[in-house]
Structure formats: C-alpha cells, structure tokens
Rosetta silent file (secondary structure, phi, psi, omega in degrees, C-alpha in Angstrom):
SEQUENCE: MKHYLLSFLLMMSVISIFQTASAQEPKDNESRHVIVTLKSGEKVEGYIYQNWQPENSPFRKPNYMFKMTLNPDDDEKIEYTADDIISVKFVKVTENNPEDQLWESRPLARPNFRSRYNTTQRLFCVNKVGKNATTYWWNVLASAGQNLSRQEIKTYFGVRFHNDPDGIVYTYSLVNSVLTDKKYPGLSDFYMEWFKGPEGKVHQKESEENDAWILDMYDAYLEKMGDEAANLPYSTKDKKK
SCORE:     score description
SCORE:     0.000 S_00000001
   1 L     0.000  -40.999  178.727  152.102  -20.833  129.442 S_00000001
   2 H   -61.622  -36.787 -179.618  154.916  -20.067  131.867 S_00000001
   3 H   -62.576  -44.787 -179.364  155.768  -16.971  129.831 S_00000001
   4 H   -66.927  -37.593  178.632  152.213  -15.610  130.109 S_00000001
   5 H   -65.748  -41.842  178.850  152.083  -16.390  133.846 S_00000001
   6 H   -63.058  -43.580  179.567  155.394  -14.628  134.390 S_00000001
   7 H   -62.188  -40.900  179.537  154.227  -11.591  132.407 S_00000001
   8 H   -63.772  -45.205 -179.778  151.003  -11.458  134.439 S_00000001
   9 H   -63.973  -38.298  178.187  152.867  -11.628  137.760 S_00000001
  10 H   -66.396  -39.655  178.020  155.278   -8.923  136.643 S_00000001
  11 H   -63.043  -42.342  178.453  152.390   -6.703  135.578 S_00000001
  12 H   -63.815  -35.021  176.853  150.728   -7.151  138.968 S_00000001
  13 H   -65.829  -40.619  177.665  154.006   -6.206  140.635 S_00000001
  14 H   -60.041  -46.048 -179.914  154.188   -3.054  138.524 S_00000001
  15 H   -60.777  -44.529 -178.529  150.652   -2.104  139.549 S_00000001
  16 H   -61.435  -42.915  179.943  151.414   -2.772  143.216 S_00000001
  17 H   -63.226  -46.032 -179.477  154.548   -0.626  143.129 S_00000001
  18 H   -63.476  -40.625 -179.295  152.764    2.290  141.432 S_00000001
  19 H   -66.938  -40.112  178.728  149.833    2.100  143.864 S_00000001
  20 H   -63.950  -44.990  179.540  152.164    2.008  146.868 S_00000001
  21 H   -61.295  -40.952 -179.653  154.160    4.974  145.580 S_00000001
  22 H   -64.054  -39.356 -178.142  150.956    6.898  144.946 S_00000001
  23 H   -69.346  -28.052 -177.043  149.675    6.207  148.460 S_00000001
  24 H   -86.360  -15.723 -179.037  152.935    7.412  149.993 S_00000001
  25 L   -70.691  133.110  177.475  153.082   10.667  148.074 S_00000001
  26 L   -65.790  149.984 -178.847  152.011   13.705  150.136 S_00000001
  27 L   -72.386  123.640  178.093  148.888   15.458  148.936 S_00000001
  28 L  -127.508   90.784 -172.968  149.776   18.470  146.825 S_00000001
  29 H   -61.869  -39.738 -176.745  146.510   19.976  145.644 S_00000001
  30 H   -66.586  -27.817  177.371  148.046   22.732  143.524 S_00000001
  31 H   -72.533  -12.568  179.161  150.056   20.221  141.487 S_00000001
  32 H  -104.166   -1.958 -173.620  146.677   18.660  140.567 S_00000001
  33 E   -77.298  121.193 -174.961  144.929   21.984  139.799 S_00000001
  34 E  -137.903  161.863  167.937  143.903   22.157  136.125 S_00000001
  35 E  -120.368  118.621 -178.806  141.654   23.897  133.632 S_00000001
  36 E  -101.009  126.229  175.207  140.114   21.483  131.115 S_00000001
  37 E   -99.735  118.482 -178.173  138.826   22.882  127.830 S_00000001
  38 E   -81.924  165.781  179.062  136.067   20.685  126.390 S_00000001
  39 L   -60.958  -26.352  178.919  135.341   20.168  122.695 S_00000001
  40 L   -74.657  -11.619 -175.812  132.299   22.419  123.160 S_00000001
  41 L    98.351  -14.016  178.584  134.596   25.275  124.221 S_00000001
  42 L   -67.141  142.696  178.151  133.423   25.112  127.844 S_00000001
  43 E  -109.446  131.980  179.403  136.177   25.328  130.473 S_00000001
  44 E  -119.713  120.981  179.117  136.045   23.190  133.618 S_00000001
  45 E   -98.851  135.915 -178.943  138.377   23.992  136.524 S_00000001
  46 E  -173.210 -155.855 -173.356  139.173   21.263  138.998 S_00000001
  47 E  -133.347  128.543  179.944  141.709   18.807  140.391 S_00000001
  48 E   -63.480  128.881  175.771  143.124   15.686  138.777 S_00000001
  49 E   -99.486  -47.212  174.919  142.157   12.565  140.717 S_00000001
  50 E  -138.442  119.215 -175.513  143.612    9.948  138.362 S_00000001
  51 L   -88.185 -175.604 -169.953  145.643   11.068  135.382 S_00000001
  52 L   -93.751   -2.553 -177.719  146.134    9.489  131.959 S_00000001
  53 L   -63.245  144.465 -172.762  149.739    8.357  132.336 S_00000001
  54 H   -60.455  -29.273 -179.360  150.191    4.609  131.629 S_00000001
  55 H   -69.534  -18.678  179.548  151.563    3.826  135.098 S_00000001
  56 H   -92.385  -11.403 -179.565  148.245    4.935  136.598 S_00000001
  57 L  -150.467   66.220 -174.176  146.100    2.789  134.320 S_00000001
  58 L   -62.439  -19.985 -179.713  148.133   -0.156  132.971 S_00000001
  59 L  -100.504    4.261  179.089  145.023   -1.986  131.772 S_00000001
  60 L  -111.148  170.216  175.119  143.508    1.042  130.009 S_00000001
  61 L   -65.274  124.619 -179.200  144.439    2.900  126.854 S_00000001
  62 L   -68.076  148.196  175.295  147.409    5.106  127.812 S_00000001
  63 L    57.474   40.436 -176.489  147.127    8.880  127.473 S_00000001
  64 L  -131.750  -53.425 -174.169  143.401    8.688  126.910 S_00000001
  65 E  -114.108  145.901  172.817  141.176    8.754  130.020 S_00000001
  66 E  -149.030  163.560  177.815  141.392   10.678  133.300 S_00000001
  67 E  -122.897  146.512  179.285  139.264   11.538  136.308 S_00000001
  68 E  -144.260  166.048  175.196  138.991   14.835  138.143 S_00000001
  69 E  -124.738  155.459 -179.415  137.003   16.531  140.909 S_00000001
  70 L   -75.163  -27.866  176.521  135.704   20.103  141.030 S_00000001
  71 L  -130.107  156.581 -173.124  137.226   20.615  144.488 S_00000001
  72 L   -54.852  -37.594 -173.718  140.284   18.959  146.095 S_00000001
  73 L  -107.119   15.395  179.243  138.322   16.822  148.570 S_00000001
  74 L   -65.828  145.531  175.391  135.209   16.034  146.508 S_00000001
  75 L   -88.188  -26.060 -177.790  134.035   12.431  146.432 S_00000001
  76 L   -79.339  122.740 -178.382  132.281   12.789  143.087 S_00000001
  77 L  -102.401  139.630  176.083  134.626   12.043  140.183 S_00000001
  78 E  -108.802  128.974 -178.334  134.173   13.356  136.645 S_00000001
  79 E  -104.272  132.116  175.588  135.581   11.201  133.846 S_00000001
  80 E  -128.621  156.532  174.212  136.882   12.626  130.579 S_00000001
  81 E  -125.893  171.895  177.996  138.641   11.095  127.601 S_00000001
  82 L   -62.843  -21.611  177.252  140.795   12.484  124.814 S_00000001
  83 L   -77.327  -16.559 -176.111  137.676   12.388  122.641 S_00000001
  84 L   -93.732  -20.724 -167.069  135.888   14.796  125.012 S_00000001
  85 E  -125.036  167.216  173.047  138.442   17.570  125.405 S_00000001
  86 E  -100.321  -43.949 -176.318  140.752   20.001  123.635 S_00000001
  87 E  -159.592  163.723  172.174  143.353   20.484  126.359 S_00000001
  88 E  -128.676  116.510 -177.861  144.343   20.191  130.018 S_00000001
  89 E  -110.464  120.448  175.041  146.249   23.162  131.424 S_00000001
  90 E   -75.073  129.614 -166.683  147.959   22.896  134.807 S_00000001
  91 L   -69.711  -46.753 -172.227  147.174   26.161  136.592 S_00000001
  92 L  -123.176  149.799  171.564  150.263   26.923  138.621 S_00000001
  93 L   -79.679  121.564  179.081  153.972   26.252  138.414 S_00000001
  94 E  -129.353  176.312  179.880  154.865   24.190  141.480 S_00000001
  95 L   -61.046  -37.010 -179.918  157.809   22.113  142.659 S_00000001
  96 L   -84.881   -8.716 -178.414  156.111   18.982  141.356 S_00000001
  97 E  -138.685   65.380 -170.860  155.037   20.689  138.140 S_00000001
  98 L   -70.084  -16.833 -172.793  157.940   22.980  137.180 S_00000001
  99 L  -100.462    4.035  179.558  157.104   23.266  133.489 S_00000001
 100 L    50.803   62.490 -166.628  153.529   24.571  133.791 S_00000001
 101 L   -68.683  143.704  171.710  152.390   21.755  131.558 S_00000001
 102 E  -122.771  120.808  176.033  149.827   21.959  128.776 S_00000001
 103 E  -106.257  134.802 -179.496  148.398   18.694  127.452 S_00000001
 104 E  -117.673  145.554  174.298  146.528   18.691  124.154 S_00000001
 105 E   -90.642  119.812 -177.016  144.157   16.123  122.672 S_00000001
 106 E  -140.746  155.853  172.431  145.338   15.278  119.172 S_00000001
 107 E   -75.271  131.408  177.570  145.055   12.413  116.673 S_00000001
 108 E   -96.760  128.924  175.880  148.124   10.179  116.756 S_00000001
 109 E   -64.776  119.893 -177.947  149.311    8.705  113.465 S_00000001
 110 L  -141.382   75.827 -177.255  148.985    4.958  113.945 S_00000001
 111 L   -60.847  144.207  176.387  149.150    3.124  110.612 S_00000001
 112 L  -136.913 -173.372 -174.738  147.770   -0.411  110.484 S_00000001
 113 L   -68.179  -18.708 -179.454  147.162   -3.162  107.921 S_00000001
 114 L   -86.615  -36.941 -178.056  143.904   -1.502  106.770 S_00000001
 115 L  -156.531  131.840  176.599  145.219    2.034  106.249 S_00000001
 116 L   -70.918  -15.411 -177.443  148.531    3.775  106.560 S_00000001
 117 L  -100.369   16.992  178.403  146.597    6.936  107.436 S_00000001
 118 L   -64.546  142.903  176.802  144.851    5.488  110.507 S_00000001
 119 E  -134.472  162.486  175.685  144.840    7.708  113.624 S_00000001
 120 E  -142.819  137.745 -174.838  143.752    7.400  117.258 S_00000001
 121 E   -75.385  131.446 -179.754  142.968   10.226  119.680 S_00000001
 122 E  -145.392  169.618  175.791  145.436   10.670  122.543 S_00000001
 123 E  -102.041  134.898 -178.331  146.745   13.267  125.024 S_00000001
 124 E  -132.041  140.381  177.142  150.196   14.783  124.428 S_00000001
 125 E   -88.129  129.104  179.258  152.260   17.199  126.508 S_00000001
 126 E   -64.237  126.852  179.232  153.493   20.257  124.613 S_00000001
 127 E   -97.757  -57.469  178.056  157.277   20.181  124.474 S_00000001
 128 E  -152.840  135.174  178.141  158.178   23.161  122.276 S_00000001
 129 E   -98.590  120.650  179.162  156.201   25.424  119.934 S_00000001
 130 L  -105.391 -172.230 -179.028  158.101   26.437  116.827 S_00000001
 131 L   -68.068  -40.786 -174.199  157.370   28.692  113.855 S_00000001
 132 L  -121.186   -1.819 -178.147  155.939   25.923  111.657 S_00000001
 133 E  -159.759  164.780  177.061  155.453   22.953  113.986 S_00000001
 134 E  -129.090  138.554  176.691  155.024   21.889  117.618 S_00000001
 135 E  -103.674  152.496 -178.105  156.721   18.978  119.368 S_00000001
 136 E  -135.036  162.090  169.298  155.165   16.807  122.083 S_00000001
 137 E  -133.404  156.539  175.559  156.147   14.056  124.501 S_00000001
 138 E  -160.605  158.682 -178.393  154.167   11.257  126.135 S_00000001
 139 E  -106.696  150.086  173.486  154.849    8.049  128.055 S_00000001
 140 E  -135.167  154.575  174.276  153.886    4.464  127.282 S_00000001
 141 E   -93.017  112.368 -172.248  154.220    1.222  129.233 S_00000001
 142 E  -118.258  152.223  175.609  156.404   -0.978  127.035 S_00000001
 143 E   -80.330  139.392 -178.067  157.702   -4.539  127.194 S_00000001
 144 E  -149.410  175.651  177.200  161.462   -4.816  127.573 S_00000001
 145 L    80.589 -176.051 -179.459  164.200   -7.184  128.663 S_00000001
 146 H   -63.794  131.174 -178.352  164.728  -10.832  127.809 S_00000001
 147 H    60.130   19.385  179.113  161.619  -12.372  126.224 S_00000001
 148 H    53.159   38.041 -174.884  159.943   -8.978  126.665 S_00000001
 149 L   -93.374   -3.441 -179.394  159.000  -10.069  130.190 S_00000001
 150 E  -112.329  141.008  178.394  159.723   -6.747  131.905 S_00000001
 151 E  -103.943  133.077  177.681  157.506   -3.643  131.802 S_00000001
 152 E  -144.722  157.721  179.662  159.043   -0.165  131.795 S_00000001
 153 E   -83.635  128.379  178.836  158.008    3.396  131.057 S_00000001
 154 E  -122.158  136.378  179.691  159.227    4.716  127.708 S_00000001
 155 E   -97.741  130.429  176.508  158.995    8.323  126.543 S_00000001
 156 E  -109.327  152.865  174.420  158.059    9.092  122.943 S_00000001
 157 E  -122.554  142.144  179.985  158.437   12.360  121.056 S_00000001
 158 E  -141.168  172.193 -177.224  156.240   13.519  118.209 S_00000001
 159 E  -137.052  143.267  173.312  155.604   16.512  115.981 S_00000001
 160 E  -119.347  125.717  179.052  152.518   18.283  114.625 S_00000001
 161 E   -85.224  128.017 -173.990  152.906   20.412  111.498 S_00000001
 162 L   -62.369  -24.283 -179.012  150.975   23.675  111.801 S_00000001
 163 L   -85.062    0.989  179.342  149.816   23.551  108.179 S_00000001
 164 L   -86.934  111.559 -177.381  148.059   20.211  108.748 S_00000001
 165 L   -65.272  -20.775  179.410  144.310   20.892  109.132 S_00000001
 166 L   -85.310  -11.741  176.992  143.860   17.512  110.842 S_00000001
 167 L    62.846   33.092 -175.784  146.395   18.363  113.555 S_00000001
 168 L   -73.557  139.392  174.709  147.967   14.894  113.430 S_00000001
 169 E   -99.841  126.440  178.234  150.904   14.089  115.722 S_00000001
 170 E  -110.270  132.400  167.790  153.620   11.919  114.149 S_00000001
 171 E   -62.235  153.173 -175.750  156.318   10.135  116.078 S_00000001
 172 H   -56.699  -38.338 -177.633  159.672   11.220  114.721 S_00000001
 173 H   -65.221  -29.577  179.651  160.269    7.821  113.123 S_00000001
 174 H   -76.210  -23.256  174.785  157.027    8.079  111.124 S_00000001
 175 H   -63.796  -35.284  178.198  158.111   11.425  109.643 S_00000001
 176 L   -93.168   58.890 -178.483  160.938    9.445  108.095 S_00000001
 177 L  -154.535  175.835  179.341  158.632    6.946  106.384 S_00000001
 178 H   -67.542  -12.846 -178.373  156.296    6.419  103.431 S_00000001
 179 H   -60.530  -31.918 -176.996  153.488    7.755  105.630 S_00000001
 180 H   -96.513   -4.757 -172.327  154.432   11.342  104.766 S_00000001
 181 L   -57.762  -45.022 -176.757  155.296   10.813  101.089 S_00000001
 182 L   -75.854  -37.341 -176.601  151.908   11.798   99.665 S_00000001
 183 L   -81.145  -38.028 -177.608  151.171   14.654  102.064 S_00000001
 184 L  -131.301   80.121 -175.152  154.693   16.123  102.245 S_00000001
 185 L   -58.101  129.858  177.604  156.607   15.066   99.117 S_00000001
 186 L    85.748   -6.395 -176.311  160.319   14.692   99.698 S_00000001
 187 H   -66.854  -42.688 -179.014  160.126   15.137  103.479 S_00000001
 188 H   -63.714  -38.416  177.145  161.275   11.598  104.343 S_00000001
 189 H   -67.537  -40.956  179.371  164.266   11.961  102.006 S_00000001
 190 H   -62.372  -38.045  177.442  165.030   15.409  103.434 S_00000001
 191 H   -57.322  -47.583 -179.217  164.909   13.862  106.922 S_00000001
 192 H   -64.772  -42.718 -178.471  167.587   11.336  105.908 S_00000001
 193 H   -67.352  -22.855 -178.785  169.739   13.949  104.219 S_00000001
 194 L   -58.546  -28.267 -177.390  169.574   16.109  107.346 S_00000001
 195 L  -105.100   17.863  177.855  172.078   13.766  108.989 S_00000001
 196 L  -120.589  172.394  177.028  174.398   13.489  106.006 S_00000001
 197 L    76.313 -172.335 -175.896  176.971   15.742  104.386 S_00000001
 198 L   -56.854  -35.139 -176.762  179.189   18.373  106.048 S_00000001
 199 L   -94.831   -0.851 -176.968  176.515   19.451  108.545 S_00000001
 200 H   -58.137  -43.248 -179.196  175.245   15.932  109.274 S_00000001
 201 H   -67.047  -34.804  177.850  177.443   15.430  112.337 S_00000001
 202 H   -65.907  -44.883  179.302  176.363   18.779  113.746 S_00000001
 203 H   -64.384  -36.579  178.321  172.704   17.896  113.251 S_00000001
 204 H   -63.673  -43.196  178.625  173.277   14.484  114.836 S_00000001
 205 H   -64.952  -40.311  178.299  174.799   16.082  117.923 S_00000001
 206 H   -63.183  -39.239 -179.370  171.936   18.571  118.115 S_00000001
 207 H   -66.539  -28.070  178.932  169.385   15.765  117.929 S_00000001
 208 H   -78.257  -24.081 -176.715  171.066   14.061  120.897 S_00000001
 209 H  -102.639  -18.332 -173.977  170.985   17.233  122.977 S_00000001
 210 L  -131.531  112.476 -178.411  167.677   18.779  121.884 S_00000001
 211 L   -63.241  -22.058 -176.205  164.409   16.817  121.835 S_00000001
 212 L  -101.603   24.046 -177.518  162.851   19.442  119.544 S_00000001
 213 L   -57.833  -28.018 -174.523  165.550   19.315  116.839 S_00000001
 214 H   -65.684  -19.521  177.062  162.948   18.297  114.248 S_00000001
 215 H   -62.916  -43.567  178.489  161.526   21.848  114.275 S_00000001
 216 H   -65.780  -39.176  179.872  164.699   23.161  112.606 S_00000001
 217 H   -62.852  -43.915 -178.162  164.632   20.308  110.107 S_00000001
 218 H   -68.635  -37.790  175.584  161.017   21.037  109.119 S_00000001
 219 H   -57.846  -44.059 -178.982  161.712   24.780  108.786 S_00000001
 220 H   -66.924  -37.422  177.898  164.577   23.964  106.415 S_00000001
 221 H   -62.670  -45.470  179.557  162.350   21.574  104.425 S_00000001
 222 H   -63.832  -38.389  178.603  159.667   24.254  103.915 S_00000001
 223 H   -63.206  -39.427  179.171  162.316   26.745  102.846 S_00000001
 224 H   -66.544  -35.029 -178.808  163.579   24.263  100.264 S_00000001
 225 H   -70.957  -18.535  176.685  160.025   23.728   98.949 S_00000001
 226 H    62.658 -136.587 -177.256  159.729   27.458   98.227 S_00000001
 227 H   -63.144  -26.021 -178.550  156.333   28.680   96.994 S_00000001
 228 H   -66.674  -19.987 -179.805  155.033   25.100   96.896 S_00000001
 229 H   -59.935  -27.814 -179.600  155.126   24.994  100.708 S_00000001
 230 H   -67.839  -18.458 -179.012  151.915   27.048  100.737 S_00000001
 231 H   -93.899   -2.013 -178.634  150.065   24.092   99.150 S_00000001
 232 L   -86.202  150.382   -3.083  151.086   21.567  101.811 S_00000001
 233 L   -84.695  154.462  175.359  149.936   19.158  102.966 S_00000001
 234 L   -73.711  150.729 -177.452  148.461   17.444   99.929 S_00000001
 235 L   -72.870  144.341  174.748  145.148   15.636  100.509 S_00000001
 236 L  -122.260   16.971 -174.892  145.052   11.884  101.094 S_00000001
 237 L   -61.033  -30.424 -179.010  141.249   11.555  101.396 S_00000001
 238 L   -90.980    2.841 -177.196  141.011    9.427   98.266 S_00000001
 239 L  -107.529  123.945 -177.846  143.858    7.149   99.308 S_00000001
 240 L   -95.153  -18.734 -177.009  142.992    4.123  101.439 S_00000001
 241 L  -133.688    0.000    0.000  146.476    2.660  101.758 S_00000001
C-alpha cells in the first residue's frame, strides 16, 4: 500500500512540475503553428494548445491525443487523435522548433498475449527518411529507479519499412525478434550478424553515434535478399500468433 501511495505522490509531483514549467514558458505562437492533415485529406491550419507528449498528459495514452485552436488566442479547442489524422507539420523553423518537425500517425507494433501482430495507432516524429525505410522517435513516461517508484521521460526509436503496406512502426528491439520472422525472413538473424565479424565493431560504433543506423542495416538486408526483396513483406493475415 505504501508503494502505491508513494507512486501516486510522485506522479502528482511530476504533473505539478510540468504544469509549473508550462505556465512559466513565454508564449511563442509560431512554435505552436501547425498544419494537420486529416484522414479525409482535408488540411487544418492552427495552433497547438496541448500536445501529445506524455509529460503533458500523464494520465492519457501518450502520443495519441492533442488539442489545437484555429487562431493563437481562440478559446474554442479542437481535439484530434492519432486515429483522426495523417500528420502534423510544424509550419516554421523557430528557436524552439529547430528541426521543422513532421509527426506522422502510424500503427505501432505492440505484440500481446493474444497476437504477436497486434498494433496500436500513435504519433511519431520523423527522424530520418532513407531509401527503403524511415526512422522515428517518440517519448514515453516510464517507471525507473528503485522499486520503479520514479517517473522519467524516455525516448524510443523505431523504423517503418517502405515496402510494408500497413506502414507499421517497429521499435528497433522488435526488428530483432520473432515478430519479423514471417514477414521478413532472416531479418532478425541479419540484425544480429550486423554487429559481428570484422565490421561488427564499426557498426556498433555507428549505432552509438547515429540514431538512424538501422537504415543502412535494412538496405544491406534487402541487397542480400536479391530478387526476393521485391516480394517482401510476406503476408501474416492468416496467422493469429
């Protein structure tokens, strides 16, 4: 009981800190200026009021829901979720938004006890677009510390293979798992071999310095597959587990 009470108090402290920081931040309308593309193809231009990052909604699904207004000082808020949109494009490069960010709504591979192919819709920030794949990053609020009693923001990286008609985003660790065996035969083994042999140390160093290292690995995998690469990914529609 003490553990749950401690966790609750720590969570409330996290919320209080984030709210205080948010209230103290100067208003920068251009850093909130976005163009949202809906699933219907319609584009809505406006200003983010509350974004989808986990620190702004610790009790909600992270990277899923956000609110915006059509004008900077509007009182009326419009709510969207990852199920409603295709992307969120920040309009201008500013000091607070130096990377001109593009967030895309994609299914996240999230295997569970019912199906290894389970997915859930989330928002991901484009990290790097490669020839055959795109990498993304996103934040989550995770438990850490002794007895998992502390909450901290953790950044994840994932990859979407361009030949996948479902557009699924896989965390890097899931690429190196049985999850990809049926769709991309040999990919998990190739992933492991990438860090072995004469070039393994070089690849390891590259992975520590470059968040998008997996793009080179996937390019090399497709090259190894030869003509068979054109048939990937194989269907898993008839497979429940």
